[in-house]
N, C-alpha and C positions, 0 to 999 in steps of 0.2 A: 504494500500500500504506500502511496506517495504522500508524504506529509508536507503541509504548507511550510513548516519550518525547514524541512530538507530542501525544498525548492529555493527558499530564501538563502540558505547557506550555499547551496550549489550554484545559484546565480552569481553570488559575490565571488566565489572561488574561480568560476569560469572567467569572470571579467578580469580578475587579477592575472590569470594565466595568459589570457589572450587580449591584451589591451588593444583597442582600436587605434590606428595611426592618427596622429593629430592632423587636422585639416590645414592645408596650406593657407598662409595669410600674409598680407603685405602690411598689416597694422604694426606699428612699433610696439615692442614688448614693454609692458608696464609692470613694475614690481608688484608682486602679490602682497596684500595686507598681511601683517603678522598674524599667526595663528593664536587663538586664545589659549590660555593655559589649560592643560588636560584636567578634566573633572573625574573624580572617583566614580566608578560605576559598580553597581551591585552585580556580581557575576550571575549569569543565568543558572537555573536549576540544573540544566544539563551542561556539564563542562567537558565531558568526554566526547571526542569526535568519533562517530560511529563509521565503520567501513561500509561500503555499499552493500545493501541487502541482497542476498542470493536467494531466489525462491527455493524453498524446501517444503517437503510434505509436512503439514501441520501436525504437531503432537496432539494426541487425544487427551483432553483435560477432563478431570473428574467433574468439575463444575464449569461448564462453558459460560462465557460472558453473556449477559442479557442481550436479547435481540428483539426487535419489533416483530419479527416473524417467528411465531412459536413452533412452526413446523406442521406437518400433516397431523390431522386428528388421531389417526390410527397409531402413529408413532408416539404421540404424547401418552395415549392410553397404555401402550405397550411399555413405555419407559416407567410410568407410574406403577403398573402392575409388577414389572421386573424389580423395582426398588422394594416393593412390599414383599415379594417372594423371598427376599434375602433376610427378612426379619427373624425367622427361626434361627438362622445361623448367627445373627447378631446377638440374640438372646444367649445362645450357648457359648459364644466366644467371649462375651463380656466386653467387646469392643464398643467404643462410643458411637452414638448414632451420627450419621453424616447429615446434620441439620441443613447445612448449606445446599447440599445436593437435592434434598427433598423440597426445600423452599424454592429452588430453581425450577423443579418440575411443576410444582403447584403454580408458580408464577406463569409458566407457559399455559397451564390450564386456564388461568384467568384471562390471558390475552386471547386464547383461542375462543373462549366463550364470548368475549367482547366482540370478536370478529364475526361470529356466526354460530349456528347450532349444530354443526356436523359432529363435534365431539360430544355434545349433550345426548344426541340421539344414538350415537354409536355406543356410548356408555350404558344406555338404557335398553339395549338389545336383550331380549329374554334368553335365559339359559346361560350356562357356563361351558365354554368349549372344552372338549375332552382333553385331558393331559395337562390342564392348567390348575394351579393352586386355587381352590375355591375361595379361600379367605382373601387372597391377594386380589382376585377379580372383584370380590364383594366390596372390599375396602376402597378399591379404585372407583367403583361406581358411587359409593357413598360420598367420596371426596368430591367428585364432579357435580353430583346433585346438590350437595351442601353449598358449594361455591355458587352454583346457579341461583339457589334460593337467596343466598346473601346478596348476590348481585341484584336480584329483583327488588329487594327491600332497600337498596341504595348504599350498600357497603362500598367503601373506597378500596382500591386495589391492595394496599398493604394489609388492611383488615381482612380482605378476602383470602390472602395468602395464609395468614395465621389461622383463619377458620378452616381452610383446606388442609393444612398440616394437622390440625387437631382431628379432623374427620378421618384422615388417613391412618392416624395412630390410635383412634379411640378404642378399637377392639383388639389391639395387638396381644393382649393377655389370653385371648381365645386360643392362640396357638399352644398355650401351655396346658390346656384342658386335656383330660384323658380322651383317647381316641374314641369316637362314637358318640360323645355327649351331644355334639351339635346335630347329630342325625335324629335325635328324638327329644327335641326341646319341649315338645308338648306333653311328654310323659317322663319327666326326670324324677329320680328318687330324691328324698330330702337332702341327702349328702351331695348329690349332683347339682341340685338346685342351689345349695349354698356355694358350691364351687363356681357355678355360673354367675351368680349375683356378686361374687367377689371380684370379677374381672375388671370393673372400672377402677377399683382401688389398686389392684396390682399394676394396671397400666399406668396410672398416675404416679405410683411410687417409682416405676421404672423410668418414666420420663424425667422425674426429678433427679434421679441418679445420672441420667444422661445429660443433665444440664440444659433443660428446656429453656428456650429463649425468653419465655415470659410466664409468670405465675398464672395468668389468665388462660393460657393454653392448657395447662395442667388441670385447672378447674373445669374447663370445658369437657375434657376427657373424663374426669371424675363424675360429672353430673349428667352425662348424655343419656342415661337411662332414667333420670328423674322425670316425673310427669306432673301436669298442672294441678291435679287434685291430691297429690301426695301418694299416688299409687305406684310410684316407681321405686328404684333402688339405686345406690346402696343406703341412702340416708332418709328417704321419704320426704324430700323437700317439696315445697309447693310454690306455685306461681312465681311471685317476685323474687323468691330466694334462689331461683334457677337462672343461670346466665342465659341470655338470649342465644349466644353461640351454641350452648349445650342443647337448647331446644331445636335449633336448626339441624345440628348433627343428629339428634334423636329422631327428628322427622324424616330426614334422608335415610337413616338407618332402618326405620320402620318400613318405609316404602320399598327399599331394596329387599328387605327380608320377606315382604309379602310377594314380590314379583319373582324373586330368585331365592327361595328358602334353602337352608342347608339340609333340611330333613328330606326324606324320600317323597313327601307329598308334593304334588305339582304346584307350581307357583300361580298366582293370580295374574290375569292380564292387567295392563296398565290402567284401564278404566275401572276394573274391579277393585284394584288396590286403592285408587283414589276414592272410589265410592266407600270403601271400608274405612278409610281415614276420615272422610267427611262425616260419616255416621257418628263418629266419636264426639263431634261438635267441639266443645271446649274442655272435654274431660281429660284429654291427653295433651293437646297442643293448642296454643292460642290461635284464634281465627285469622289473625294477620298472616301467620306462617302458612296456614292451610290454604288461604287465598293465593299466596305466592306460589305454593306447590301446584295449585290448580291452574294458575296462569302459565306455568312452565310445562307441566306434564299434560294437562288437560285430560278430560275424561276420554277423549278420542285422539290419541297421538297419531302422527303420520304413519300410514300403513294399515290403520284399522279399517276393516270393511264395515260399512254402516248402512243402515236402511233409513230412507226418508219417509216423511208422512205421505208422500205421493205414491209410495210403493216402489219407487226406484231405489237402486242400491249402487254403491261405489266405494272408492277408497279415499280416505283422508290424505290429502297431499300437502297441506300446510296448515299451521295453527295460527289462529287470530288471538294474540295474547290479550287484547282488550275485550274479546268476546270468546272465551274458551269453549263454550258450548256450540259455537257457530264457526267451525273451521271451513277451509276450502276443500271441496270434494270433487273428485273426478267420477262422474256418473257413468257406470259401465253397463248397467242393466235397467230396463224399464219393466213394467208389469208383465209385458208379453215376451221378454227375452233380451238377449244381449243387443246393445246398440251397435250399429255399423260404425259409427264415429263417436267415441266417448266425448263427453262435454264436461267442462269444468265450471262449477258453480261456487261462488263465494257466499256462504250462508249469512255472513254479516251484512250483505247487501240484498238479501232475499228474505224479507220479513215473514213471508207466508210459507217458507220452507223450513223444516227443522228435522233433526235426527230423532228417530224414535228408539234407536238402540243399535248395538252392533249386530252384524249379520248372524253371529253365532248364537244370538238369543232368538227365541221364537217371536214371530210377528204378533203384535197386540191388536 
């Protein structure tokens, strides 16, 4: 890369080496005025003359410098998942957590979500690909959803990064549970239930040992299973006593657990999960956050096959965040059969059209 300072130094040196010949003149020579006495100058920060730079292959750095381009969404998701996959080894080795590396990945998550929704919908794909660490995929999804909710309610980028780091690490102690506990969370023995409910405390203690960058981050991890009416754990905190960041992480965690549960039971679809959370009203989460989730996920996310009140059916192709129940739909079938040419309808601009339900549900 050519620096402006290099150009300035290079130009001066070139001029000294190759002075231009003086122009011929017939004017009589006039003595030059005396030079003023030299003034002391503060030496510049760089005092060493650098040799010309030779292009070499860049070394791979652990924490690349920030860039305005976060990279492809799939690469960000893969990097976040890969970082989390190493958590069991970090636990065993006792090595410190690479806070800077994780913050760098989450910062890319923030920039990607600011630029568009590709990463958001990629993270919300149903199912966990075979061969991948379930908890790593799970935590990556919670992280991205939590950041999106925080963005929706107006968090600044730095606060979003801290929120995302807390979301990524909230359940790290689950890796320490006996094998099989996560597979039957609905039917735990009293001993297993105690072990499970202890995981926020264990995670918070580990983060303190790793030198967490802020006490608030640790408190968010400790409180992310607390609920509005005191029905959560480990301390049974209520409403105002729970950090808003912990509520955001808890909501994201709940949504991901409903759509991609660790147990053997099948997960809910996106609209079923949102409906389940909305039914809780204010019992588990504040309405402000539920509205934020609804505006992001919507009851009918892109790709959902839906039926309209006219009897037509089609696929949701875009979400209208101001009107989450009225997305843009590509109508594929009429009452009588498939359309020769599908048509796109924005339900926010068609007041007499509305979705009666997903195609998977029986017509009413």
